[in-house]
C-alpha positions as a printed NumPy array, in Angstrom:
array([[-27.653,  18.872,  48.171],
       [-29.236,  22.218,  46.903],
       [-27.942,  23.761,  44.123],
       [-26.334,  20.796,  42.869],
       [-24.619,  21.139,  39.331],
       [-22.074,  18.735,  39.04 ],
       [-19.326,  18.804,  36.204],
       [-16.905,  16.285,  35.688],
       [-14.131,  16.856,  33.056],
       [-11.213,  14.703,  32.192],
       [ -8.551,  16.196,  29.964],
       [ -5.908,  13.831,  28.37 ],
       [ -2.556,  14.881,  29.199],
       [  0.594,  12.979,  27.722],
       [  0.047,   9.526,  29.222],
       [ -2.479,  10.143,  32.113],
       [ -5.864,  12.397,  32.81 ],
       [ -6.603,  15.729,  34.127],
       [ -9.453,  15.336,  36.279],
       [-11.451,  18.125,  37.405],
       [-14.603,  17.35 ,  39.42 ],
       [-16.997,  20.306,  40.602],
       [-20.008,  19.529,  42.668],
       [-21.698,  22.868,  42.728],
       [-21.452,  26.321,  41.472],
       [-19.571,  27.711,  44.726],
       [-16.924,  25.112,  43.547],
       [-16.501,  25.972,  40.287],
       [-16.758,  29.865,  40.964],
       [-12.418,  30.106,  41.551],
       [-12.13 ,  28.452,  38.498],
       [-15.008,  30.012,  36.116],
       [-13.114,  32.265,  34.054],
       [-10.562,  28.848,  32.831],
       [-13.776,  26.674,  32.608],
       [-16.446,  28.954,  30.721],
       [-14.775,  28.939,  27.628],
       [-15.283,  25.254,  27.722],
       [-18.968,  25.081,  29.004],
       [-19.753,  27.382,  26.484],
       [-18.107,  25.431,  23.529],
       [-19.863,  22.214,  24.831],
       [-23.38 ,  24.067,  25.08 ],
       [-22.661,  25.525,  21.141],
       [-22.251,  21.496,  20.077],
       [-24.777,  19.913,  22.178],
       [-27.698,  20.392,  19.565],
       [-25.68 ,  19.954,  16.269],
       [-25.682,  16.631,  14.267],
       [-22.641,  15.686,  12.658],
       [-23.212,  13.985,   9.219],
       [-22.081,  10.715,   9.322],
       [-18.772,   9.9  ,   7.486],
       [-17.844,   7.779,   4.581],
       [-13.824,   7.684,   5.639],
       [-12.562,   4.183,   7.158],
       [-12.281,   4.394,  10.857],
       [ -8.81 ,   5.26 ,  12.133],
       [ -7.179,   2.284,  13.174],
       [ -6.335,   3.895,  16.858],
       [-10.289,   3.705,  17.536],
       [-10.311,   0.015,  17.073],
       [-11.439,  -1.768,  20.148],
       [ -9.052,  -4.702,  21.1  ],
       [ -8.791,  -7.157,  23.925],
       [ -6.166,  -5.58 ,  25.824],
       [ -7.773,  -2.365,  26.853],
       [-10.946,  -2.491,  28.757],
       [-13.92 ,   0.149,  28.078],
       [-15.486,   1.868,  30.339],
       [-19.324,   3.679,  30.696],
       [-20.916,   5.415,  33.124]])
Protein backbone atom coordinates (compact mmCIF):
# COMPACT_ATOMS: atom_id res chain seq x y z
CA UNK A 1 0.00 0.00 0.00
CA UNK A 2 1.19 3.48 -0.77
CA UNK A 3 0.71 6.55 1.41
CA UNK A 4 -0.12 4.57 4.55
CA UNK A 5 -0.31 6.56 7.76
CA UNK A 6 -2.54 4.37 9.93
CA UNK A 7 -4.19 5.75 13.05
CA UNK A 8 -6.23 3.71 15.50
CA UNK A 9 -8.04 5.70 18.17
CA UNK A 10 -10.07 4.20 21.02
CA UNK A 11 -12.18 6.45 23.24
CA UNK A 12 -13.80 5.22 26.47
CA UNK A 13 -17.57 5.76 26.34
CA UNK A 14 -19.55 4.76 29.45
CA UNK A 15 -19.25 0.93 29.45
CA UNK A 16 -17.76 0.52 25.94
CA UNK A 17 -15.13 1.96 23.63
CA UNK A 18 -15.60 3.94 20.45
CA UNK A 19 -12.97 2.70 18.00
CA UNK A 20 -11.86 4.64 14.94
CA UNK A 21 -9.34 3.39 12.42
CA UNK A 22 -7.91 5.35 9.53
CA UNK A 23 -5.60 3.48 7.18
CA UNK A 24 -4.36 6.47 5.18
CA UNK A 25 -4.78 10.20 4.72
CA UNK A 26 -7.66 9.67 2.28
CA UNK A 27 -9.76 7.79 4.86
CA UNK A 28 -8.96 10.44 7.50
CA UNK A 29 -9.88 13.39 5.26
CA UNK A 30 -13.68 13.53 5.99
CA UNK A 31 -12.97 13.57 9.75
CA UNK A 32 -9.79 15.66 9.71
CA UNK A 33 -11.32 18.80 11.24
CA UNK A 34 -12.51 16.75 14.23
CA UNK A 35 -9.48 14.48 14.65
CA UNK A 36 -6.69 16.97 13.91
CA UNK A 37 -6.87 18.77 17.32
CA UNK A 38 -6.41 15.41 19.05
CA UNK A 39 -3.45 14.49 16.84
CA UNK A 40 -1.82 17.89 17.45
CA UNK A 41 -2.33 17.48 21.22
CA UNK A 42 -0.69 14.03 21.11
CA UNK A 43 2.20 15.41 19.06
CA UNK A 44 2.75 18.22 21.60
CA UNK A 45 3.13 15.67 24.43
CA UNK A 46 5.17 13.09 22.52
CA UNK A 47 8.57 14.48 23.48
CA UNK A 48 7.77 15.64 27.00
CA UNK A 49 9.07 13.89 30.08
CA UNK A 50 6.65 13.64 32.99
CA UNK A 51 8.34 13.59 36.38
CA UNK A 52 7.71 10.58 38.58
CA UNK A 53 4.98 11.14 41.15
CA UNK A 54 5.53 10.38 44.82
CA UNK A 55 1.79 9.77 45.32
CA UNK A 56 0.62 6.23 46.03
CA UNK A 57 -1.01 4.40 43.09
CA UNK A 58 -4.76 4.69 42.72
CA UNK A 59 -6.51 1.43 43.67
CA UNK A 60 -8.50 1.57 40.43
CA UNK A 61 -5.24 1.14 38.49
CA UNK A 62 -4.15 -2.04 40.23
CA UNK A 63 -4.04 -5.27 38.22
CA UNK A 64 -6.09 -8.20 39.40
CA UNK A 65 -6.79 -11.70 38.12
CA UNK A 66 -10.29 -10.87 36.81
CA UNK A 67 -9.20 -8.50 34.04
CA UNK A 68 -6.98 -9.32 31.09
CA UNK A 69 -4.09 -7.12 30.03
CA UNK A 70 -3.61 -6.63 26.28
CA UNK A 71 -0.57 -5.33 24.44
CA UNK A 72 0.12 -4.81 20.78
